[in-house]
C-alpha positions as CSV (number, residue, x, y, z in Angstrom):
1,M,-111.4,12.0,-18.4
2,H,-110.7,15.7,-17.9
3,R,-113.4,15.7,-15.1
4,R,-111.8,12.8,-13.3
5,R,-108.4,14.3,-13.5
6,W,-109.7,17.6,-12.1
7,L,-111.4,15.7,-9.3
8,L,-108.2,13.8,-8.4
9,Q,-106.2,17.0,-8.4
10,L,-108.8,18.7,-6.2
11,I,-108.6,15.8,-3.7
12,L,-104.8,15.7,-3.6
13,R,-104.6,19.5,-3.0
14,A,-107.2,19.3,-0.3
15,L,-105.3,16.6,1.5
16,A,-102.0,18.4,1.0
17,H,-103.4,21.7,2.3
18,R,-104.3,20.0,5.6
19,K,-101.1,18.1,6.1
20,G,-101.4,17.8,9.9
21,R,-105.0,16.4,9.8
22,T,-104.2,14.2,6.8
23,L,-101.2,12.7,8.6
24,L,-103.2,12.1,11.7
25,L,-105.9,10.2,9.8
26,L,-103.3,8.2,7.9
27,A,-101.6,7.3,11.2
28,V,-105.0,6.2,12.8
29,L,-106.0,4.1,9.7
30,A,-102.5,2.6,9.4
31,M,-102.4,1.7,13.1
32,A,-105.9,0.0,13.0
33,S,-105.2,-1.9,9.8
34,S,-101.6,-2.9,10.9
35,L,-102.9,-4.2,14.2
36,A,-105.7,-6.1,12.5
37,T,-103.2,-7.5,10.0
38,A,-100.6,-8.4,12.7
39,L,-103.1,-10.1,15.0
40,G,-104.6,-12.0,12.0
41,I,-101.1,-13.2,10.9
42,V,-100.2,-14.1,14.5
43,S,-103.5,-15.9,15.0
44,S,-103.0,-17.9,11.8
45,S,-99.4,-18.7,12.5
46,M,-99.9,-19.6,16.1
47,G,-102.9,-21.7,15.4
48,K,-100.6,-24.1,13.5
49,R,-97.9,-23.6,16.1
50,V,-100.2,-24.5,19.0
51,A,-101.4,-27.5,17.1
52,E,-97.8,-28.6,16.6
53,E,-97.0,-28.1,20.3
54,V,-100.1,-30.0,21.4
55,R,-98.9,-33.0,19.3
56,K,-96.3,-33.5,22.0
57,Y,-99.1,-34.6,24.3
58,G,-99.7,-37.6,22.1
59,A,-102.8,-39.1,20.6
60,N,-106.2,-37.4,21.3
61,L,-108.4,-40.3,19.9
62,I,-108.1,-44.0,20.5
63,V,-109.9,-46.8,18.7
64,I,-110.4,-50.1,20.4
65,P,-112.4,-53.2,19.5
66,E,-115.8,-54.1,21.0
67,S,-114.8,-56.8,23.4
68,A,-116.8,-60.0,23.5
69,R,-118.3,-60.0,27.0
70,L,-119.9,-62.9,28.9
71,D,-121.6,-62.4,32.3
72,V,-120.8,-65.2,34.7
73,G,-123.4,-66.0,37.5
74,S,-126.4,-67.9,38.6
75,G,-129.7,-66.6,39.8
76,G,-129.2,-63.4,41.7
77,L,-125.4,-64.0,42.0
78,N,-123.0,-62.2,39.7
79,F,-119.4,-63.4,39.6
80,G,-118.1,-60.9,37.1
81,V,-117.5,-60.6,33.4
82,V,-115.2,-62.8,31.2
83,S,-113.8,-60.9,28.2
84,E,-112.4,-62.7,25.2
85,P,-109.6,-61.2,23.1
86,A,-111.0,-59.0,20.4
87,Y,-109.3,-57.4,17.4
88,L,-109.7,-54.7,14.8
89,P,-109.1,-55.5,11.1
90,Q,-106.3,-53.2,10.0
91,R,-107.7,-52.8,6.5
92,Q,-111.1,-51.7,7.9
93,V,-109.5,-49.1,10.0
94,E,-107.4,-47.8,7.1
95,D,-110.4,-47.6,4.9
96,A,-112.4,-45.7,7.6
97,L,-109.7,-43.2,8.1
98,N,-109.4,-42.5,4.3
99,K,-113.2,-42.1,4.0
100,S,-113.4,-39.8,7.0
101,G,-111.2,-37.1,5.4
102,L,-109.6,-36.2,8.7
103,K,-106.1,-34.8,9.0
104,V,-104.8,-37.5,11.2
105,E,-101.6,-39.2,12.2
106,R,-102.0,-42.8,13.3
107,S,-100.2,-45.5,15.2
108,F,-101.3,-49.1,15.0
109,H,-100.8,-51.5,17.9
110,L,-101.2,-55.2,18.5
111,R,-100.6,-56.4,22.1
112,G,-100.2,-60.1,23.0
113,A,-98.2,-62.5,25.0
114,M,-95.1,-64.6,23.9
115,H,-93.3,-67.3,25.9
116,W,-89.7,-66.8,26.9
117,K,-87.9,-69.4,29.0
118,D,-90.4,-70.2,31.8
119,S,-92.6,-67.2,31.7
120,D,-94.9,-65.1,29.4
121,L,-93.9,-61.6,28.3
122,M,-96.3,-58.9,27.2
123,V,-95.3,-57.7,23.8
124,E,-96.6,-55.0,21.6
125,G,-96.2,-54.7,17.8
126,V,-95.9,-51.1,16.5
127,N,-94.6,-49.1,13.6
128,F,-91.5,-47.5,15.1
129,A,-91.6,-44.6,12.7
130,D,-95.1,-43.7,13.8
131,I,-94.1,-44.1,17.5
132,R,-91.2,-41.7,17.1
133,R,-93.5,-39.1,15.5
134,L,-96.5,-39.5,17.8
135,F,-94.7,-40.0,21.1
136,P,-91.7,-37.8,21.1
137,W,-91.3,-37.9,24.9
138,W,-90.2,-41.6,24.8
139,Q,-86.6,-41.8,25.9
140,L,-84.4,-44.4,24.3
141,K,-81.0,-45.7,25.4
142,G,-79.5,-47.4,22.4
143,R,-81.1,-47.1,19.0
144,W,-84.4,-47.7,17.3
145,P,-84.7,-51.3,16.0
146,A,-84.3,-52.6,12.5
147,A,-85.8,-55.9,11.2
148,G,-85.3,-58.7,13.6
149,E,-84.7,-56.4,16.6
150,T,-86.7,-55.2,19.6
151,V,-86.7,-52.5,22.3
152,V,-87.5,-53.3,25.9
153,G,-89.3,-51.2,28.4
154,S,-87.1,-49.9,31.2
155,D,-89.0,-51.7,34.0
156,L,-89.0,-55.0,32.2
157,A,-85.3,-54.7,31.4
158,T,-84.5,-54.1,35.0
159,R,-86.6,-57.0,36.2
160,L,-85.2,-59.5,33.7
161,K,-81.7,-57.9,33.7
162,L,-81.7,-57.3,30.0
163,K,-79.4,-54.9,28.1
164,P,-78.8,-53.8,24.5
165,G,-77.1,-56.5,22.5
166,D,-78.8,-59.4,24.3
167,T,-80.8,-61.9,22.2
168,L,-84.3,-63.2,23.0
169,E,-86.0,-66.3,21.6
170,L,-89.7,-65.8,21.9
171,D,-92.3,-68.5,21.2
172,G,-95.6,-67.4,19.6
173,K,-98.7,-69.3,18.6
174,A,-97.7,-69.4,15.0
175,Q,-93.9,-69.2,15.0
176,T,-90.8,-68.5,17.0
177,L,-88.9,-65.2,16.8
178,R,-85.2,-64.6,17.6
179,L,-84.8,-61.0,18.3
180,R,-81.8,-58.8,19.3
181,I,-82.3,-56.0,21.8
182,S,-81.3,-52.7,20.2
183,G,-82.3,-50.3,23.0
184,I,-84.1,-49.7,26.3
185,V,-87.1,-47.3,26.2
186,S,-88.6,-45.3,29.0
187,S,-91.9,-43.4,28.8
188,G,-93.0,-43.1,32.4
189,G,-96.1,-45.2,31.7
190,E,-97.2,-48.7,31.2
191,E,-95.0,-49.0,28.2
192,D,-92.0,-49.4,30.5
193,G,-93.2,-53.0,31.3
194,L,-93.6,-54.1,27.6
195,L,-91.4,-55.5,24.9
196,F,-91.8,-53.7,21.5
197,L,-91.2,-55.2,18.1
198,A,-92.3,-54.5,14.5
199,L,-96.0,-54.9,14.0
200,P,-95.8,-57.3,11.0
201,E,-93.4,-59.6,12.8
202,L,-95.7,-59.9,15.8
203,Q,-98.8,-60.4,13.7
204,Q,-97.1,-63.3,11.9
205,A,-95.8,-64.8,15.2
206,L,-99.2,-64.7,16.9
207,G,-101.1,-65.8,13.7
208,L,-103.0,-62.6,13.6
209,D,-102.2,-61.2,10.2
210,G,-103.9,-57.9,9.6
211,Q,-105.3,-57.7,13.2
212,L,-104.9,-54.9,15.8
213,T,-105.9,-54.4,19.4
214,L,-105.6,-50.6,19.5
215,V,-105.3,-47.6,17.2
216,R,-104.0,-44.2,18.5
217,L,-104.9,-41.1,16.5
218,M,-103.6,-37.6,16.6
219,V,-106.4,-35.5,14.9
220,T,-105.4,-32.0,13.8
221,A,-107.7,-29.5,15.5
222,G,-109.9,-27.8,13.0
223,K,-113.2,-25.9,12.8
224,D,-115.0,-29.1,13.9
225,S,-114.7,-30.2,17.5
226,L,-112.8,-33.4,18.4
227,K,-116.1,-34.9,19.7
228,K,-117.7,-34.4,16.3
229,N,-114.7,-36.0,14.6
230,A,-114.9,-39.0,16.9
231,A,-118.7,-39.4,16.2
232,E,-118.1,-39.3,12.5
233,L,-115.3,-41.9,12.7
234,Q,-117.5,-44.1,15.0
235,L,-120.1,-44.3,12.2
236,L,-117.5,-45.7,9.9
237,L,-116.3,-48.2,12.5
238,P,-119.5,-49.8,14.0
239,S,-117.6,-52.8,15.4
240,A,-115.2,-50.5,17.4
241,K,-115.2,-47.9,20.1
242,V,-113.8,-44.4,19.3
243,N,-112.9,-42.6,22.5
244,E,-111.4,-39.2,23.2
245,V,-108.3,-38.8,25.3
246,R,-109.9,-36.1,27.4
247,Q,-106.8,-34.2,28.7
248,T,-105.2,-33.9,25.3
249,A,-108.5,-33.1,23.5
250,R,-109.4,-30.3,25.9
251,T,-105.9,-28.9,25.8
252,S,-105.9,-28.7,22.0
253,E,-109.3,-27.2,21.6
254,G,-109.0,-24.9,24.6
255,L,-105.7,-23.4,23.6
256,L,-106.8,-22.7,20.0
257,A,-110.1,-21.3,21.1
258,K,-108.5,-18.9,23.6
259,V,-105.9,-17.7,21.2
260,K,-108.6,-16.9,18.5
261,L,-110.9,-15.3,21.1
262,L,-108.1,-13.0,22.4
263,M,-107.2,-11.9,18.8
264,I,-110.8,-11.2,18.0
265,M,-111.4,-9.1,21.1
266,V,-108.2,-7.1,20.7
267,T,-109.0,-6.4,17.0
268,A,-112.6,-5.3,17.8
269,V,-111.4,-2.9,20.5
270,V,-108.8,-1.4,18.1
271,L,-111.3,-1.0,15.2
272,V,-113.9,0.7,17.4
273,S,-111.3,3.1,18.8
274,A,-109.9,3.9,15.3
275,G,-113.4,4.3,13.8
276,S,-114.3,6.8,16.5
277,S,-111.1,8.7,16.0
278,V,-111.7,8.9,12.2
279,A,-115.3,10.0,12.6
280,G,-114.3,12.8,15.0
281,T,-111.5,14.0,12.8
282,M,-113.6,14.0,9.7
283,S,-116.4,15.9,11.5
284,T,-114.0,18.6,12.6
285,T,-112.8,18.9,9.0
286,V,-116.3,19.4,7.7
287,L,-116.9,22.2,10.3
288,E,-113.7,23.9,9.3
289,R,-114.5,23.7,5.6
290,G,-118.1,25.0,5.8
291,K,-117.4,28.1,3.8
292,E,-115.5,26.1,1.2
293,I,-118.4,23.7,0.8
294,G,-120.9,26.6,0.6
295,L,-118.8,28.2,-2.1
296,M,-118.7,25.0,-4.2
297,K,-122.4,24.6,-4.0
298,A,-122.9,28.3,-4.8
299,M,-120.8,27.9,-7.9
300,G,-123.1,25.2,-9.2
301,G,-121.7,22.1,-7.6
302,T,-124.5,19.6,-6.6
303,R,-124.7,18.0,-3.2
304,W,-123.7,14.7,-4.7
305,E,-120.6,16.1,-6.4
306,V,-119.5,17.8,-3.2
307,M,-120.1,14.5,-1.3
308,L,-118.1,12.7,-4.0
309,I,-115.1,14.9,-3.2
310,F,-115.2,14.0,0.5
311,C,-115.8,10.3,-0.3
312,G,-112.8,10.4,-2.7
313,E,-110.6,11.9,0.1
314,A,-111.7,9.2,2.5
315,A,-111.1,6.4,-0.1
316,M,-107.6,7.7,-0.8
317,L,-106.8,7.9,2.9
318,G,-108.2,4.4,3.2
319,V,-106.0,3.0,0.4
320,L,-102.8,4.7,1.7
321,G,-103.5,3.6,5.2
322,G,-104.2,0.0,4.2
323,V,-100.9,-0.3,2.3
324,A,-99.0,1.2,5.1
325,G,-100.9,-0.9,7.6
326,Y,-100.1,-4.2,5.8
327,L,-96.4,-3.4,5.7
328,F,-96.2,-2.3,9.3
329,G,-98.5,-5.1,10.4
330,S,-96.2,-7.7,8.9
331,V,-93.3,-6.3,10.8
332,I,-95.3,-6.3,14.0
333,A,-96.3,-9.9,13.4
334,Q,-92.7,-11.0,12.9
335,F,-91.7,-9.2,16.1
336,I,-94.5,-10.7,18.2
337,T,-93.9,-14.3,17.0
338,R,-90.1,-14.1,17.4
339,T,-90.2,-12.4,20.8
340,V,-93.2,-14.2,22.4
341,F,-93.3,-17.6,20.7
342,S,-89.7,-17.9,19.4
343,A,-91.0,-18.7,15.9
344,S,-91.2,-17.0,12.6
345,A,-94.6,-15.7,11.3
346,E,-95.9,-16.9,8.0
347,F,-95.9,-14.7,4.9
348,I,-99.5,-14.4,4.0
349,P,-100.0,-12.1,0.9
350,W,-103.8,-12.2,0.9
351,F,-103.8,-10.4,4.3
352,S,-103.0,-7.3,2.2
353,G,-106.6,-7.4,1.0
354,I,-107.8,-7.6,4.6
355,S,-105.6,-4.7,5.6
356,L,-106.9,-2.6,2.7
357,G,-110.5,-3.6,3.4
358,V,-110.2,-2.6,7.1
359,S,-108.7,0.7,6.3
360,L,-111.2,1.6,3.6
361,F,-114.1,0.4,5.8
362,L,-113.0,2.6,8.7
363,A,-112.3,5.6,6.5
364,L,-115.7,5.4,4.7
365,L,-117.7,4.5,7.8
366,G,-116.1,7.4,9.8
367,S,-117.1,9.7,7.0
368,V,-120.8,8.8,6.9
369,G,-121.8,11.3,9.5
370,P,-119.7,14.2,8.0
371,M,-121.0,13.4,4.5
372,I,-124.6,13.6,5.7
373,A,-123.8,17.0,7.2
374,V,-122.3,18.1,3.9
375,F,-125.4,16.9,2.1
376,K,-127.7,19.0,4.4
377,L,-125.4,22.1,4.5
378,D,-127.1,25.3,3.4
379,P,-124.6,27.2,1.2
380,V,-126.2,30.6,2.0
381,R,-125.8,30.1,5.8
382,S,-122.3,28.6,5.4
383,L,-121.1,31.6,3.4
384,R,-122.5,34.0,6.0
385,G,-120.5,32.0,8.6
386,E,-123.6,30.8,10.5
């Protein structure tokens, strides 16, 4: 115990005696660990932030049934293909999504035709809560429907001169529905020509209980690529086709990959620069303390004991630099996320271990060369000043 106390006191006095060089090393280690901490926190926070922003693009996977196809022709003549309506069992899709273990938001769709007056209208059954979450760019004039209500696409409403409050009586294969229009929806796509109602109501009206024509999925980007996620889901749904929505998929994976690559490259440059600075400063310290080292060896100190002193100094600098780096890095992360991304960085306590590890690693790694020089130093020559 007395020996350890003496060693600690010797290390503290040695650091205090060289205040300028000690403060310089602490500043370098704190800067390196703070930047590594800040970039790590920003990368972690922005990975989730980017994933949330990409969700605004909509689904990145779609699941459709394998259509029944019949080639029509005779001899060498081919008149085309006749496709029969095909459906996906809703229960089968739900079971496959549960087994896949994917972090996914889903939207079930059933599209069909219902008769109104003297014409057929294309209708689509959906869960409106899922639609509002998965397609936030849809613009609605009026309000989202309750039971027994519907919303009409803007193009269809213009063509048929429909407005909120009107009542429609639609004839399906299994039953007739009387629906009140609660709003007009505009998406800028094909949805503007459709009539939307609750999925269970349309399934009953068409006599297609538990059947779907399309499933849209928003899979949260993770360490696996979206293509791999689609392949895994395809194995669980052999009677369906699982396709990527290319634009959304590439945007999601591309943005996340670029953010992570940028953080890694900047961190690597900072660590290399800081390590070089620490090594240079520690080497200069060894050269300045040559006589002191020679005196300790001449008084009976072994090479390993002298090296232990330098190792202890490096470790103490690493610990202090790591603590300062974590605190300063957290402040930098908050500043970056608020200024650049208009968001708040997450509080991640376990990054303190990363900050401490980076600072200790740089301090000890930068001291390897100087400690080897200490080990080889001849006390007689050092005391002579050679």
